[in-house]
N, C-alpha and C positions, 0 to 999 in steps of 0.2 A: 288170404291167412298164410298161405305157403311163402308167399312174396316177402310179407312182413317177417316172418321166421327168418329167411333168409339174410333179410337187411340187418335185423339185429346181431345175426351170426357174423357178418361182414362187419359190423360196427364194434363188436366184441374182439374180434382178430386184431382189427386196426389199434383199438384202445389198448390191448396188451402189448402190442408192437410199440407204441407212443411211450406207454412206460417204460417199456425195457430200453428205449432209447434214454429216457430223461433219468432214470434212476437205476438201470442196470440190475433191476428187481422185476418180477412178475407176481402181482398179488394172486392170493389163492382164490380171490374172488372171479378173476377169467376161467380158469380151468372149471371151477365150481357153476358159474354161469352157463358154459359150453356143456356142460353134461346136464344139467336142468333144461335147457333149452333143446338138447336132442329129444328128452322126454317129453317134452311139449310137441316137437317135429314127429314124434311117433303116435302121439294122442290125435294129431291132425290129419294124420295119413295112413294110420292103422298100423298093426304090428305085423310085420311080414314073417313069412317061416323061416327064412333064413337071417333073421336078425344075429343068430350067433356069430357069423360073421364078422358082425361089427364089434362084438364081446371080444372075439380072437384079436382081432386088430389092435384093440384097445391093450388086452394085456401082452401081446407080443411087443408093442412098441413100449408099453410102459417097463417091461422086464429089459429090454434093449436100452432103454433110457436109465434105469437104473444102474447098469452096467456103465455106461458112459459118463454118470455121476460119480460112481466109484473112481473112475481114472481120472477126474476133474476136466472132462471133455465138455461137459453140459452142467449147466446150473440146475438146481432143485426146481425152481420156477418152469425153466425150459422143459425139464422132463415132464411135470404136469400139465402143460400147456401143449405140448405135442401128444401126450396120451389123449388128452380130452379130445385135442384136434382130429386123432385117429380114430376116435368112436363114430365119426361122422361118415366113416366110410368102410365098405365092406372089403373083403381081401383082394378083389381087382382093382376098387379104388384106390385101395392103399399101395398098390403097384405104381398107381401114377403119383400118389402123394408124396411118397420117399423121395424119389428122382426130383421133383419140384422143389423140395425143401434143401435137397442137396445142392441143388443147382443155385438156389438164391443163397444158402449160406456162403458157398464159394465164391458168389458176385460180391456179396457183402465184404468177406474176408478180403478179396483184391481191391474193394472201395477203400477198406479203412487201411490197408498197407499203403496205398497211394496216398491217400489223404494225410497218413502220418510222416510220409517222406516229403510230400509237396507243401504241406502247410509249416510255414516258418515257424521256429521253436516258440518265439516270441507271441505269436497268435495263439500257438496252443495252450500255453500257460495262462494266457489271458482266458480263453474259452473254458478253462479249470474242466473239462469232460474227460473223464479217465479212459473213455474209448479212443482217444485220440493220443496216448502217452505211448512210447516206443513199448512194445510186447503187452499194452494194455488189452482189458477183456473185449470180447467181442459181443454185442446183442444180440444173440443168436435168436431171441425171441421174433426178433424182425425177420428173419430167414424162414421161420416157422409160420409165423403169419402170412409171408407173401407166397409161399409154396403152397399153403392152404387155400390161398385165395385163388392163385393158380388153377389148382385141382377143381375147386369149386365152380370157377367158370368156365373151365372146358370139359369138365364132365359131371359137373353137379353132385349133390351129396347121394349117397348109396344105400339109404337105410333099407331098402326094398330088395336089397341083392341083386338088382338089375344093374349092371354096369352100364355108362353111358360114355363110351370111349370119344374122343374128341373126331369128327369127321372133318376137319379142316382140309387135310389133303385130299379129301373122296370128291370134293365140290369141283376141283380144278378139271377133273377127268370124267366126262360125261358118259354114260355105258352106251356102248354101242351095241345095237341090234345083232343077233346072231343069225347068220342064214342058214336057211336048212336045206 
């Protein structure tokens, strides 16, 4: 059942990213579905004693997101999606989530900057996608979803309070026996 829940989580994130690209909006259904799916995850895995960390992560990200919305750096749908995604991570998992999202956002911004400069204006006009207009909007939901997918793939969801940091670099260095 856990595998099915994670597949649904990944599909919801991909769906939100695709909707953001297509419409430059993220429906409220995606954050609501992520929050409800988190409840299903807890039901399937039990409620851990440090679930409070996930709640704190949700509140911190939502508060920061409201600030970013107030200065018009993020859209309302982005803030809700980001907070609902953060609910799936405890405090240590959130320390991995935020850099992944930031990295994906920077990469997305660079791709759009290059795309806006490299694609001829006639082609941009025929495509009629606002994201390709000079100084056009950036569908940051794509970065949120990509960063969340990276965090889930490398460390897994953390509703049990046990962080699972990636061990990719440790496998390259076998442990040497210590001599006595």
